[in-house]
C-alpha positions in Angstrom: -49.5 75.8 0.4 -45.8 75.1 -0.2 -45.1 73.8 3.4 -48.1 71.4 3.1 -46.7 70.0 -0.2 -43.4 69.5 1.4 -44.9 67.5 4.3 -46.9 65.5 1.9 -43.9 64.5 -0.1 -42.0 63.5 3.0 -45.0 61.5 4.1 -45.1 59.6 0.8 -41.3 58.9 1.0 -41.7 57.5 4.6 -44.6 55.4 3.5 -42.5 53.9 0.6 -39.6 53.2 3.0 -41.9 51.4 5.4 -43.4 49.3 2.6 -40.0 48.3 1.5 -39.0 47.5 5.0 -42.0 45.2 5.7 -41.5 43.6 2.3 -37.9 42.8 3.1 -38.8 41.6 6.6 -41.4 39.2 5.2 -38.8 37.8 2.8 -36.1 37.2 5.4 -38.4 35.7 8.1 -39.8 32.2 7.5 -43.5 31.8 7.2 -45.2 30.1 10.1 -48.9 30.3 9.2 -51.0 27.9 7.2 -51.8 30.3 4.4 -50.7 30.8 0.8 -47.0 31.4 0.6 -45.4 32.9 -2.4 -41.9 31.4 -2.4 -39.1 34.0 -2.5 -35.5 32.9 -2.9 -32.2 34.8 -3.2 -29.2 32.7 -4.1 -25.9 34.3 -3.1 -23.4 31.5 -2.7 -19.8 32.7 -2.8 -16.3 31.3 -3.4 -13.5 31.6 -1.0 -10.3 30.2 -2.4 -11.4 26.7 -3.6 -14.2 26.5 -1.1 -17.9 27.2 -1.9 -20.0 28.7 0.8 -23.6 27.8 -0.1 -25.8 30.7 0.9 -29.5 30.8 -0.2 -31.9 33.2 1.5 -35.6 32.2 1.5 -38.9 33.0 3.1 -39.6 29.3 3.8 -40.4 27.6 7.1 -37.7 26.5 9.5 -36.5 22.9 9.0 -38.0 22.6 5.5 -35.9 19.9 3.8 -33.9 20.4 0.6 -31.1 18.7 -1.2 -28.5 20.1 -3.6 -26.8 18.4 -6.5 -23.4 19.9 -7.4 -21.8 19.0 -10.7 -18.5 20.3 -12.1 -15.3 19.6 -14.0 -13.5 16.2 -14.1 -16.8 14.4 -13.6 -17.5 15.9 -10.2 -20.9 15.1 -8.8 -22.1 15.4 -5.2 -25.4 15.5 -3.5 -25.9 17.1 -0.1 -28.9 17.5 2.3 -29.9 20.8 3.6 -32.6 22.3 5.9 -33.9 25.8 6.1 -32.6 27.5 9.2 -34.6 29.8 11.5 -33.5 32.8 9.6 -34.7 31.3 6.3 -31.2 30.4 5.0 -29.8 27.4 3.4 -26.1 27.3 4.3 -23.2 24.8 3.9 -19.5 25.0 3.0 -18.0 22.6 0.5 -14.2 22.5 0.4 -11.3 21.5 -1.8 -13.0 21.8 -5.2 -10.9 21.9 -8.4 -10.8 24.9 -10.6 -13.8 25.3 -13.0 -17.4 26.1 -13.3 -20.0 24.3 -11.1 -23.7 24.1 -11.3 -25.7 23.8 -8.0 -29.3 22.6 -8.3 -31.4 23.1 -5.1 -34.6 21.2 -4.8 -37.0 20.8 -1.9 -38.3 17.4 -0.9 -41.8 16.5 -2.1 -44.4 17.6 0.5 -45.1 13.9 1.4 -41.4 13.6 2.5 -41.6 16.7 4.6 -42.4 16.5 8.4 -46.0 16.6 9.6 -45.4 20.0 11.2 -44.0 21.2 7.9 -47.1 20.0 5.9 -49.3 21.9 8.3 -47.6 25.1 7.0 -47.2 24.3 3.3 -50.3 22.2 3.0 -50.7 18.5 3.0 -49.7 18.3 -0.7 -47.9 21.6 -0.7 -51.0 23.5 -1.8 -50.0 26.6 0.1 -46.8 27.0 -2.0 -47.0 29.5 -4.8 -44.7 31.2 -7.2 -42.6 30.7 -10.4 -40.1 28.5 -8.5 -42.8 25.9 -7.5 -43.6 23.2 -10.1 -46.8 21.1 -10.4 -45.6 18.6 -7.8 -45.1 21.5 -5.4 -41.4 21.1 -5.4 -39.2 24.2 -5.3 -36.2 24.2 -7.7 -33.4 26.7 -7.8 -30.2 26.6 -10.0 -27.0 28.5 -9.3 -23.7 28.6 -11.2 -20.3 29.4 -9.6 -16.8 29.6 -10.9 -13.6 28.6 -9.0 -10.3 30.0 -10.1 -8.0 29.0 -7.3 -6.4 25.5 -7.7 -7.2 23.0 -4.9 -4.6 21.3 -2.7 -5.2 18.1 -4.8 -4.5 20.1 -8.0 -1.4 21.6 -6.5 -0.1 18.2 -5.4 -0.9 16.8 -8.9 0.9 19.7 -10.6 3.9 19.2 -8.3 3.9 15.5 -8.9 3.8 16.0 -12.7 6.5 18.6 -12.5 8.7 16.2 -10.5 8.0 13.4 -13.0 9.1 15.7 -15.8 12.3 16.5 -13.9 13.0 12.8 -13.2 12.4 12.0 -16.8 14.8 14.7 -18.0 17.4 13.6 -15.5 17.0 9.9 -16.6 17.4 11.0 -20.2 20.6 13.0 -19.3 21.9 10.0 -17.4 21.2 7.7 -20.3 23.0 10.0 -22.8 25.9 10.3 -20.4 26.2 6.5 -20.1 26.1 6.1 -23.9 28.8 8.8 -24.3 30.9 7.1 -21.6 30.5 3.7 -23.3 31.6 5.2 -26.7 34.6 6.8 -25.0 35.5 3.5 -23.3 35.1 1.6 -26.6 37.3 4.1 -28.5 39.9 4.0 -25.7 39.9 0.2 -25.8 40.2 0.2 -29.6 43.0 2.7 -29.4 44.8 0.6 -26.8 44.4 -2.5 -28.9 45.8 -0.7 -31.9 48.7 0.6 -30.0 49.4 -2.9 -28.6 49.2 -4.4 -32.1 51.6 -1.7 -33.4 53.9 -2.3 -30.5 53.9 -6.1 -31.1 54.6 -5.5 -34.8 57.4 -3.1 -34.0 58.9 -5.6 -31.6 58.7 -8.3 -34.2 60.4 -6.1 -36.7 63.0 -5.1 -34.2 63.7 -8.7 -33.4 63.8 -9.9 -37.0 67.3 -10.5 -38.5 68.6 -8.0 -40.9 68.1 -8.9 -44.6 71.6 -9.5 -46.1 71.1 -11.2 -49.4 68.1 -13.6 -49.5 64.6 -12.6 -50.5 62.7 -15.6 -49.1 61.2 -15.0 -45.7 61.2 -17.6 -43.0 58.6 -16.8 -40.3 58.5 -17.7 -36.6 55.5 -20.0 -37.5 57.9 -22.2 -39.5 56.6 -21.2 -43.0 58.6 -19.7 -45.8 57.2 -17.1 -48.2 58.7 -16.3 -51.6 58.4 -12.9 -53.2 55.1 -12.4 -55.0 53.3 -15.1 -52.8 50.0 -14.3 -51.1 51.4 -13.7 -47.6 54.8 -12.4 -48.6 54.1 -8.7 -47.9 52.0 -9.5 -44.9 54.7 -11.5 -43.2 56.5 -9.2 -40.8 57.7 -11.6 -38.2 60.7 -12.7 -40.2 63.0 -15.1 -38.4 65.4 -15.9 -41.2 66.1 -15.0 -44.8 67.0 -17.5 -47.5 68.3 -17.3 -51.0 66.5 -20.4 -52.2 63.6 -22.6 -51.3 66.0 -25.5 -50.8 67.8 -23.5 -48.1 64.5 -22.8 -46.4 63.3 -26.4 -46.5 66.7 -27.6 -45.4 66.4 -25.2 -42.4 63.0 -26.9 -41.5 60.6 -24.4 -43.0 57.6 -25.5 -45.2 55.7 -23.7 -47.9 52.3 -22.1 -47.1 49.3 -24.3 -47.7 48.0 -21.7 -50.2 
């Protein structure tokens, strides 16, 4: 009895394998008969860099029309048209997407918008379509979410432009500060030069002034005399002559200050 039990178990295992095989075969091969069709869909889109390879496996007829709406970051929204291929696949590649999470909504066209040959398979009003993915209008809807982590070329260019803009702004600020510092240095140098020139002129005036021998009244080069204690006496350094009395100064042609 033991050998018979062994054969029976092997037979059951083989039967299960065959059932699975036919089940998978019916899923991957599009239906071609006008009979009830329980819609089967396997969404397996993948991401390669910043490209999305749309890949949806169905058991739907060849050339059945779909469209997909793709939404994502930065207001991204795109709609593409698709047709089921002979092997039951919906395939398309979308490139250069920015980083972020995207939602892809697949939807079949209403039966009335499918071809005549397609309606012969799915029914004039899609009555042959069955399953959880089929709504009351006999429209098939599938939703898939994908995530892109690789920056797109546009993002890389934008980042590079922003980086360069920051560098340019920093360089411009450095140049502005350098110009201000240079202007301050030039101003200080000009002031120092003016002070030195003034001191030199004053020194020359003092050097050229006659020595004071006895008088206390100053006769300046401007033709004005200043007596001790007057407003401009101490400020007057360009002394041309000294006098003992106002009379002497006036006799020499000098006049008193107006104030």
